C-alpha positions in Angstrom: -11.9 6.9 28.5 -8.6 5.5 28.8 -7.6 6.5 24.9 -9.0 10.1 25.2 -6.6 10.0 28.6 -3.8 8.7 26.7 -4.3 11.1 23.6 -4.0 14.5 26.1 -1.3 13.0 28.1 0.9 12.3 24.9 -0.1 15.1 23.2 0.8 17.3 26.2 4.0 15.7 26.7 5.2 15.7 22.9 4.5 19.4 22.6 7.0 20.1 25.7 9.3 17.7 24.2 9.4 19.5 20.9 9.7 22.7 22.1 12.8 21.8 23.8 14.0 20.3 20.6 13.4 23.9 19.2 10.6 22.6 17.0 7.8 25.1 17.2 4.6 22.9 16.8 1.1 23.7 18.0 -0.6 21.9 20.5 -3.6 21.0 18.4 -0.7 19.1 16.4 0.5 17.2 19.2 -2.9 16.1 20.1 -3.4 14.8 16.7 -0.3 12.6 17.2 -1.5 11.6 20.6 -4.7 10.4 19.1 -3.0 8.3 16.2 -0.2 6.7 18.2 -2.8 5.6 21.2 -4.7 3.1 19.6 -3.0 -0.5 19.9 -3.0 -3.0 17.0 -5.4 -6.1 17.9 -4.0 -8.2 15.4 -0.2 -7.9 16.5 -1.2 -8.1 20.2 -3.2 -11.3 19.8 -0.5 -13.0 17.8 2.0 -12.1 20.5 -0.1 -12.9 23.6 -1.0 -16.6 22.1 2.7 -17.2 21.8 3.5 -15.9 25.2 1.0 -17.8 26.8 -0.9 -15.0 28.4 -4.0 -16.4 30.6 -7.1 -16.4 28.3 -9.2 -13.9 30.5 -6.4 -11.5 30.4 -5.8 -11.9 26.4 -9.6 -11.6 26.0 -9.4 -7.9 27.8 -6.2 -7.1 26.0 -7.8 -7.8 22.6 -11.1 -6.4 22.9 -9.5 -3.3 24.6 -7.6 -2.9 21.3 -10.5 -3.2 18.8 -12.5 -0.6 20.9 -9.3 1.6 20.8 -8.9 1.4 16.9 -12.4 2.6 16.7 -12.5 5.2 19.2 -8.9 6.3 18.5 -10.1 6.9 14.7 -13.2 8.9 16.0 -11.1 11.2 18.4 -8.4 11.6 15.6 -11.0 12.8 13.4 -12.7 15.2 15.6 -9.2 16.6 16.3 -8.2 16.5 12.6 -11.6 18.8 12.0 -10.8 21.4 14.7 -7.1 21.5 13.4 -8.0 21.8 9.8 -10.6 24.6 10.4 -8.4 26.9 11.9 -8.9 28.9 14.8 -12.4 29.6 15.9 -14.9 27.6 13.4 -15.5 25.1 15.8 -17.1 25.4 19.3 -16.8 22.8 22.3 -20.6 21.9 21.9 -19.8 21.1 18.1 -16.8 19.0 19.2 -19.2 17.1 21.8 -22.0 16.7 19.3 -19.7 15.2 16.6 -17.9 12.7 19.2 -21.0 11.7 20.5 -22.8 10.8 17.1 -19.8 9.1 15.8 -19.4 7.1 19.0 -23.0 6.4 20.2 -24.2 6.3 16.5 -21.5 3.7 15.6 -22.2 1.8 18.3 -26.1 1.5 17.9 -25.5 1.0 14.3 -23.3 -2.1 15.0 -25.7 -3.5 17.2 -28.3 -3.2 14.7 -26.2 -4.8 11.9 -24.9 -7.6 14.5 -28.6 -8.8 15.2 -29.5 -8.5 11.2 -26.4 -10.4 10.4 -26.9 -13.1 13.3 -30.6 -13.4 12.1 -29.5 -14.2 8.2 -27.1 -16.5 9.3 -29.4 -18.6 11.5 -31.9 -18.8 8.9 -29.5 -21.0 6.3 -26.9 -23.6 6.7 -24.6 -22.9 3.4 -21.2 -21.7 4.4 -20.2 -20.0 1.4 -23.7 -17.8 1.5 -22.7 -17.2 5.1 -19.5 -15.8 4.3 -20.6 -13.6 1.8 -23.3 -12.4 4.4 -20.6 -11.2 6.7 -18.4 -9.4 3.9 -21.9 -7.9 2.9 -22.6 -6.6 6.3 -19.2 -4.9 6.3 -19.4 -3.1 3.0 -23.0 -2.1 3.5 -22.6 -1.1 7.1 -19.5 0.8 6.4 -21.4 2.9 3.4 -24.5 3.3 5.8 -22.0 4.5 8.6 -20.2 7.2 6.1 -23.7 8.3 4.9 -25.3 9.0 8.5 -21.8 10.5 9.5 -21.2 7.7 12.3 -18.1 5.7 13.4 -17.8 3.0 10.6 -14.8 1.3 12.4 -16.7 1.2 15.8 -20.0 0.2 13.9 -18.0 -3.1 12.6 -16.4 -3.8 15.9 -19.6 -3.9 17.7 -21.4 -6.0 15.0 -18.1 -8.1 14.6 -17.9 -8.7 18.8 -21.7 -9.5 18.6 -21.7 -12.1 15.7 -18.4 -13.6 16.9 -19.7 -14.1 20.6 -19.1 -17.6 21.4 -23.1 -18.0 22.2 -24.2 -16.4 19.0 -21.8 -18.5 16.7 -23.0 -21.5 18.5 -26.4 -20.9 17.5 -26.0 -19.5 14.1 -23.3 -20.8 12.8 -22.0 -24.6 12.0 -18.4 -25.6 12.6 -17.9 -25.6 9.0 -19.3 -22.5 8.6 -17.3 -21.0 11.8 -14.0 -22.3 9.9 -14.6 -20.6 6.7 -15.7 -17.5 8.1 -12.6 -17.2 10.3 -9.9 -18.3 7.7 -11.7 -15.8 4.9 -11.5 -13.0 7.6 -7.5 -14.0 8.4 -6.9 -13.8 4.7 -8.5 -10.6 4.2 -6.5 -8.8 7.2 -3.5 -10.7 5.9 -4.0 -8.9 2.6 -4.9 -5.5 3.9 -2.0 -5.5 5.9 0.4 -6.6 3.3 -1.0 -3.5 0.8 -0.4 -1.1 3.7 3.1 -2.3 4.9 3.6 -1.8 0.9 2.7 1.6 1.1 4.1 2.3 4.2 7.7 1.2 2.5 7.2 3.1 -0.6 6.5 6.2 1.6 9.6 5.6 3.7 11.4 6.2 0.3 10.5 9.9 0.1 10.4 10.7 4.1 13.1 13.2 5.4 14.8 11.5 8.6 16.2 14.6 10.1 18.3 14.4 13.3 15.8 16.2 15.5 12.9 13.8 14.2 14.8 10.8 15.1 15.7 12.3 18.6 11.9 12.9 19.1 10.8 9.7 17.9 13.4 8.0 20.7 12.0 10.3 23.6 8.3 9.6 22.4 9.0 6.0 23.2 9.2 6.2 27.0 6.5 8.7 27.0 3.9 6.9 25.3 4.7 3.9 27.3 4.2 6.1 30.6 1.1 7.6 29.2 -0.5 4.3 28.6 0.3 3.0 32.0 -1.5 6.0 33.6 -4.3 6.1 31.2 -5.0 2.6 32.5 -4.6 2.9 36.1 -8.2 4.3 36.6 -10.1 1.9 34.3 -8.5 -1.1 35.7 -8.7 -0.1 39.5 -12.4 1.2 38.7 -13.5 -2.5 37.5 -10.9 -4.3 39.8 -13.7 -5.6 41.8 -16.2 -6.3 39.1 -13.9 -8.2 36.7 -11.2 -10.9 37.8 -8.0 -9.3 36.7 -4.6 -11.2 36.9 -1.8 -9.7 38.9 0.3 -7.2 37.0 -2.3 -6.8 34.3 -1.7 -3.0 33.9 2.1 -4.0 33.4 1.1 -6.5 30.8 -1.4 -4.4 29.1 1.1 -1.4 29.0 3.8 -3.4 27.3 1.8 -5.8 25.4 0.0 -2.9 23.6 1.6 -2.9 20.3 1.5 -0.1 17.7 0.7 -1.1 14.1 -0.5 0.0 11.0 -3.5 1.9 12.1 -1.1 4.4 13.5 0.7 4.6 10.5 -2.2 4.8 8.5 -3.7 7.9 10.4 -0.3 9.5 10.5 -0.6 9.1 6.7 -3.3 11.1 6.2 -1.7 14.3 8.0 -1.2 17.3 6.0 2.2 19.1 5.7 0.6 21.9 7.4 0.1 19.3 10.4 4.0 18.5 10.4 3.5 15.2 8.4 7.1 14.4 7.9 7.9 14.9 11.7 5.0 12.8 13.1 5.5 10.0 10.4 9.2 9.5 11.4 8.1 9.7 15.0 5.4 7.2 14.4 7.7 4.8 12.2 10.2 4.7 15.3 7.4 4.0 17.9 6.0 1.2 15.5 9.2 -0.3 14.9 10.3 -0.4 18.8 6.7 -1.6 19.9 7.0 -4.4 17.5 10.3 -5.4 17.4 11.4 -4.7 21.2 7.9 -5.1 23.1 6.6 -7.9 20.8 10.1 -10.0 21.3 10.2 -9.4 25.1 6.3 -9.7 26.3 6.7 -13.3 26.5 9.9 -13.1 28.9 7.8 -10.4 31.1 5.1 -13.0 31.2 7.4 -15.7 32.6 9.2 -13.3 34.8 6.0 -12.2 36.4 5.1 -15.9 36.6 1.4 -15.2 35.1 0.8 -18.9 34.3 -1.7 -19.7 31.3 -3.9 -22.0 33.1 -5.6 -19.3 34.8 -8.5 -19.6 32.5 
């Protein structure tokens, strides 16, 4: 829910900002930008939070939210993209609800099924190299199945990963040696894919047009995105406050610690020229750079200033 609220808040705010800057951009394209910039990067977030000494329970909430944000964000982006690409009136509201529900619910259900099958396979053997291959096969086969059934592959993989990565499941299905090899294998895959993505990003920057208005729009987008994220987190945090044990200033830490990264740029690269690709790519680059350099380098100081102790586990 939070990422959906964030998408519309950012999209609406950027629509008026771009109008003030003299750029006539349709509202649907601003919503596309809101969808691609709302997800946070779980890998960047996890590394920063560990260094900052954030309490484990808060770290778990932030990283878990980031993982699901990626999946839900991609679904929202693809849904809005389909509306924008179809023109004016070819997609009605029921089509949108059906597409979104099928992608989200179907993706989660598929992920649970894949996670259970993977768990049973891992539990049946004790050979770390085969078990690593099983996890890889789950991702590859699961992605193909999701695409064939028109379900959300990112959400399916996140759900399966959370299920297999659960401490209880890991303890009963994998030996310590297998856990180590599985973790290192997927860390390596993540590093390689991120390296490829950022090489492509660097190549794209060589042909980008950095107009003055684009840069101004990107700078104005930074406080807008932070404010919209803070607002979008208010409702879920207040709703679950009694059920979940939140540390003080959770909303502030989750807002400042919600770094944007590769997923946002990858989605922005998928825009067409009719969707103002160059404009939104420049804005996305500026937001991501600020997110990593400024937010990433100051989150530790913020945690210390708020006196949130890592001993709270």
